[in-house]
DRENKE-806791 format. One record per residue (C-alpha): residue in three letters; x negated, z, y. Coordinates in pm, whole numbers, padded with zeros to 5 digits, always signed. Example, Ala and Ser with C-alpha at 12.3 -4.5 7.8 and 13.67 -1.06 7.14 Angstrom:
Ala-01230+00780-00450Ser-01367+00714-00106
This chain:
Met-15259+18940-00648Lys-15363+19072-00310Arg-15338+18894+00020Arg-15524+19013+00326Gly-15438+18941+00686Gly-15703+18831+00936Gly-15815+19009+01251Lys-15890+19372+01334Pro-15613+19631+01308Gly-15686+19785+01648Lys-15557+20126+01761Thr-15229+20114+01574Glu-15084+20287+01270Arg-15151+20172+00914Thr-14874+20235+00664Glu-14705+20100+00351Val-14349+19969+00327Thr-14117+19787+00084Ile-13941+19472+00198Glu-13562+19483+00162Lys-13463+19135+00279Ile-13561+18835+00490Val-13392+18823+00830Ser-13340+18569+01104Gly-13678+18439+01218Gly-13825+18460+00867Ala-13970+18811+00876Gly-13920+19068+00603Leu-13726+19382+00693Ala-13835+19729+00582Arg-13727+20081+00684Met-13946+20383+00762Pro-13663+20500+00825Glu-13662+20291+01145Val-13648+19914+01100Val-13978+19726+01096Leu-14017+19347+01069Val-14311+19205+00874Pro-14374+18827+00875Arg-14501+18639+00566Thr-14349+18879+00313Ala-14101+18851+00024Val-13806+19058-00092Gly-13916+19355-00307Glu-14281+19346-00209Arg-14478+19661-00137Val-14714+19582+00150Ala-14971+19754+00369Ile-14923+19687+00738Val-15050+19776+01080Leu-14745+19916+01258Asp-14669+19837+01622Arg-14395+20061+01761Gly-14433+19910+02106Arg-14164+19650+02031Lys-13800+19688+01935Pro-13751+19660+01646Ala-14101+19764+01543Arg-14336+19499+01408Gly-14579+19514+01120Arg-14890+19296+01082Leu-14953+19224+00717Leu-15281+19365+00587Glu-15237+19352+00212Val-14972+19272-00049Leu-14988+19570-00285Glu-14708+19465-00520Pro-14641+19090-00487Ser-14307+18927-00557Ala-14267+18659-00822Asp-14122+18450-00539Arg-14456+18437-00357Val-14647+18107-00376Thr-14974+17983-00230Pro-14895+17787+00089Pro-15038+17432+00098Cys-15121+17471+00468Leu-15452+17630+00566Ile-15330+17753+00907Val-14990+17888+00799Asp-15086+18245+00899Arg-15168+18134+01254Cys-14912+17859+01317Gly-14561+17970+01415Gly-14385+17683+01239Cys-14330+17720+00865Asp-14239+18088+00841Leu-14119+18072+00477Met-14393+17850+00330His-14520+18149+00129Leu-14193+18158-00070Ser-14073+17943-00360Pro-13796+17688-00284Ser-13537+17905-00461Ala-13641+18213-00261Gln-13627+18012+00061Arg-13276+17902-00026Ala-13170+18259-00099Ala-13318+18376+00231Arg-13137+18110+00436Leu-12805+18180+00269Ser-12849+18555+00322Met-12926+18506+00691Leu-12627+18275+00731Arg-12386+18511+00555Glu-12496+18808+00764Ala-12431+18612+01083Leu-12077+18511+00987Pro-11774+18723+01072Thr-11714+18992+00809Ser-11406+18817+00669Leu-11618+18511+00583Gln-11924+18672+00427Asp-11800+18627+00067Leu-11688+18269+00123Ala-11837+17999-00101Ile-12114+17801+00071Glu-12219+17458-00051Tyr-12595+17419-00010Leu-12739+17070+00033Val-13111+16998+00006Ala-13167+16722+00257Thr-13526+16685+00379Pro-13798+16576+00135Val-14155+16704+00135Arg-14338+16566+00439Gly-14001+16450+00567Arg-14017+16559+00932Thr-13990+16249+01149Arg-13986+16426+01486Ala-14227+16681+01628Arg-14313+16863+01947Trp-14669+16971+02014His-14819+17173+02295Gly-15140+17060+02458Lys-15399+17215+02688Ala-15711+17061+02836Leu-16014+17286+02783Gly-16269+17102+02992Gly-16556+16883+02885Gly-16306+16629+02751Arg-16177+16870+02485Val-15806+16915+02412Leu-15619+17189+02231Leu-15316+17027+02063Gly-15077+17174+01811Tyr-14799+17431+01763Arg-14750+17768+01922Ala-14836+18076+01722Ala-14547+18296+01611Ser-14398+18502+01899Ser-14673+18378+02130Asn-14763+18112+02385Thr-15101+18067+02218Val-15152+17709+02100Val-15284+17671+01745Asp-15494+17354+01721Val-15363+17124+01446Glu-15555+16838+01289Ala-15291+16768+01021Cys-14945+16906+00938His-14805+16937+00587Ala-14445+16913+00716Leu-14484+16578+00893Asp-14417+16227+00778Pro-14772+16082+00750Arg-14693+15835+01028Leu-14650+16123+01271Glu-14989+16261+01173Thr-15137+15939+01309Ala-14942+16006+01629Leu-15115+16345+01652Val-15450+16167+01648Ser-15331+15918+01910Ala-15200+16192+02138Arg-15532+16372+02121Ser-15715+16057+02229Ile-15473+16002+02520Leu-15511+16358+02647Ala-15890+16373+02610Gly-16065+16413+02944Gly-15752+16519+03127Lys-15675+16840+03315Gly-15377+17071+03278Glu-15129+17131+02998Gly-14794+17018+02870Asp-14582+16903+02577Val-14601+16601+02350His-14284+16473+02182Ala-14338+16246+01882Ala-14092+16043+01678Leu-14068+15712+01494Gly-13986+15405+01698Glu-13963+15031+01673Gly-14080+14897+01338Gly-14133+15249+01206Ala-14441+15302+01425Pro-14472+15635+01609Val-14370+15682+01971Ile-14501+15952+02205Ser-14358+16105+02521Ile-14594+16330+02716Glu-14472+16583+02975Trp-14785+16696+03157Arg-14861+16943+03434Gly-15191+16819+03571Glu-15359+16481+03545Leu-15478+16248+03272Ala-15808+16067+03273Pro-15817+15687+03322Thr-15940+15664+02964Gly-15610+15820+02856Tyr-15408+15534+03002Arg-15642+15283+02840Ala-15595+15467+02510Cys-15218+15414+02545Glu-15265+15041+02586Asp-15514+15020+02301Arg-15297+15218+02057Val-14988+15009+02134Arg-15179+14681+02115Glu-15327+14782+01778Gly-14983+14877+01645Lys-15075+15242+01597Leu-14801+15336+01843Ala-14480+15152+01930Gly-14478+15299+02278Val-14587+15581+02507Glu-14413+15751+02799Ile-14614+15974+03034Val-14420+16203+03266Leu-14651+16376+03515Glu-14525+16673+03713Gly-14459+16565+04071Val-14462+16192+03989Arg-14122+16028+04030Glu-14142+15752+03769Pro-14292+15780+03419Ala-14577+15553+03310Ile-14456+15347+03015Thr-14654+15142+02766Gly-14468+14945+02498Asn-14128+15075+02386Pro-14131+15457+02376Arg-13771+15501+02257Pro-13722+15672+01919Ile-13542+15444+01675Gly-13419+15582+01345Arg-13181+15476+01072Ser-12833+15624+01067Ala-12623+15686+00758Asp-12481+15330+00782Gly-12831+15185+00746Leu-12843+15042+01098Ala-13081+15133+01376Leu-12999+15432+01595Val-13176+15443+01931Ala-13234+15752+02143Pro-13399+15811+02480Pro-13753+15952+02491Arg-13738+16333+02467Gly-13368+16315+02381Phe-13230+16540+02108Ala-13222+16417+01750Gln-13252+16587+01413Ala-13607+16650+01292Ser-13567+16453+00969Glu-13420+16105+00941Val-13333+16148+00572Gly-13190+16494+00631Asp-12989+16368+00927Gln-12821+16106+00708Val-12706+16381+00470Leu-12573+16580+00765Val-12386+16284+00916Glu-12224+16189+00586Arg-12103+16546+00532Val-11963+16574+00886Ala-11775+16246+00843Leu-11634+16370+00511Arg-11518+16702+00659Ala-11370+16547+00975Glu-11116+16336+00781Ala-11098+16116+01091Leu-10920+15814+00940Gly-10660+15700+01191Lys-10705+16016+01398Arg-10772+16085+01766Val-11107+16261+01785Val-11291+16448+02058Glu-11664+16487+01998Leu-11847+16747+02205Phe-12225+16751+02264Ala-12233+16394+02134Gly-12596+16313+02215Ser-12698+15955+02146Gly-12407+15891+01911Asn-12559+16014+01586Leu-12224+16150+01462Thr-12014+15925+01685Val-12094+15602+01502Ala-11991+15752+01168Leu-11670+15903+01306Ala-11578+15583+01493Ala-11587+15379+01173Ala-11269+15563+01063Ala-11105+15713+01372Glu-10833+15549+01577Gln-11006+15651+01899Ile-11282+15890+02011Thr-11378+16059+02334Ala-11747+16152+02313Ile-11874+16398+02575Glu-12244+16447+02651Ile-12413+16590+02960Ala-12731+16375+02951Glu-12681+16030+03101Pro-12972+15867+02908Ala-12820+15989+02582Cys-12482+15846+02683Gln-12643+15510+02754Ala-12805+15515+02410Ala-12472+15609+02249Arg-12300+15312+02412Glu-12578+15084+02288Asn-12548+15220+01933Leu-12171+15169+01937Arg-12198+14813+02073Ala-12445+14724+01797Arg-12176+14815+01541Gly-11878+14659+01720Leu-11727+15004+01780Ala-11751+15035+02158Ala-11380+14956+02215Lys-11276+15260+02010Val-11496+15512+02189Arg-11497+15642+02544Val-11837+15795+02620Val-11812+16048+02901Val-12098+16210+03094Gly-11996+16573+03128Asp-12049+16935+03030Ala-11899+16961+02682Asp-11875+17338+02712Ala-11661+17316+03025Thr-11433+17021+02949Pro-11064+17066+02862Ile-10955+16914+02532Ala-10720+16619+02585Pro-10360+16644+02463Gln-10275+16483+02127Thr-10627+16544+01995Asp-10620+16566+01615Val-10984+16657+01542Val-11267+16813+01741Val-11625+16773+01620Leu-11891+16970+01806Asp-12267+16999+01763Pro-12385+17239+02037Pro-12739+17363+02110Arg-12861+17704+01994Ala-12664+17879+02268Gly-12343+17775+02095Ala-12021+17669+02264Pro-11820+17967+02397Gly-11633+17755+02651Ala-11558+17477+02405Val-11411+17704+02137Arg-11182+17864+02395Ala-11065+17516+02497Ile-11003+17427+02132Val-10791+17738+02078Leu-10597+17668+02398Arg-10519+17310+02289Lys-10432+17418+01931Val-10624+17129+01776Lys-10538+17085+01409Arg-10890+17040+01268Val-11235+17149+01386Val-11579+17061+01245Tyr-11849+17283+01398Val-12214+17186+01340Ser-12458+17468+01417Cys-12834+17519+01421Glu-12809+17891+01507Pro-12617+18129+01274Ala-12586+18405+01536Thr-12400+18198+01797Leu-12206+18023+01520Gly-12077+18363+01403Arg-11978+18457+01758Asp-11787+18131+01814Leu-11618+18143+01474Gly-11482+18486+01566Val-11299+18327+01862Leu-11157+18051+01645Leu-11040+18293+01376Glu-10863+18507+01634Gly-10706+18187+01770Gly-10527+18109+01445Tyr-10786+17904+01256Val-10895+17947+00895Val-11220+17827+00741Lys-11186+17562+00470His-11549+17470+00404Val-11897+17599+00484Asp-12185+17361+00417Ala-12548+17472+00457Ile-12787+17181+00510Asp-13156+17238+00436Leu-13306+17022+00710Phe-13623+17226+00764Pro-13811+17303+00439Asp-14051+17599+00450Thr-13874+17748+00753Ser-13598+18001+00808His-13386+17747+00997Val-13061+17627+00845Glu-12809+17374+00971Thr-12448+17470+00904Ile-12121+17276+00905Val-11804+17484+00923Thr-11467+17313+00883Leu-11158+17493+01015Val-10788+17411+01031Arg-10520+17573+01239Glu-10253+17753+01036Arg-10069+17939+01312
């Protein structure tokens, strides 16, 4: 089987390499003897590439697979080679799993790299219930709308997406109709909202045509969208049609609201698996819990069902308001103090039994130092970035903590992303 890359090689060097492993970001790593990264490859493959030594490490553009791996499959997406999203779609599910675990192990401190990791498959096929698209008006009423190409700001136009819940594909069509005729560029955030209908939040640098605002009203009236929020650069208040707040289902089966453009996991089903595992690892029954980077209360509501009391810290006020609403809906508000604040710069309160933290990709260097200083008995660290997770775990290990469990959650099929839950206890 041979697979050819598109485009002209240009004035660069053609060579052949063998792929040793898949590394963070989904590319295959080869040595010449210098390291070269080649996207869309599999372990053990012999490939022909166009070599670009202008970047560090060097990059290789795939020309031809000379000796294909048994792990290689035919991607179901026709634009996979141009879109920067599903960087492992060319690999079988078992090979994807092996790649994620390898990347995670390499990022962990050396003392943890042989530790058992429990791997949970969480997100079903077409299970993504949140998306972010990039849009650009081209003139003449035309709109470019889709994902960015790998390592590029170029927008790849997308008519349909194999990863999305079909309801979000209808939101892609609606967003295109709203943006048609406008000027400028921006981002479109899509999720599921009231009644399971899609919601859209548009952040736009430029202006939208009057027909775009009418399209918002029409789509909401017809039930194709639950709501739309339009945030124009330089305009103080957003234009809102319907109810644009994302509304999902938490692990307890009840609704979980979030503010437009607020953080939430990309898959509702996958998120439920994540929440249940965090609650299990926290062992919060009757305990005093501090939750850092609490968001809209996704983990908070599960922890509060068991804990004696919780302090939930989140820097975004709209997310805090949503968290309070989610807690009130479950009769849990009296047990939880929701605080607007920087979770990475907040001291841990005395007598805290458990800290649960779910930081952004940058990790939580300040928070882990505060945890070590307070000598909290139990820590559950949820991470979306193995590199910063490894860095922060090093601080906790030096501070007297030992790792009890590592759970890898497959929230993003066909990609190199992996969500990780690490549970630690203090032994000295």
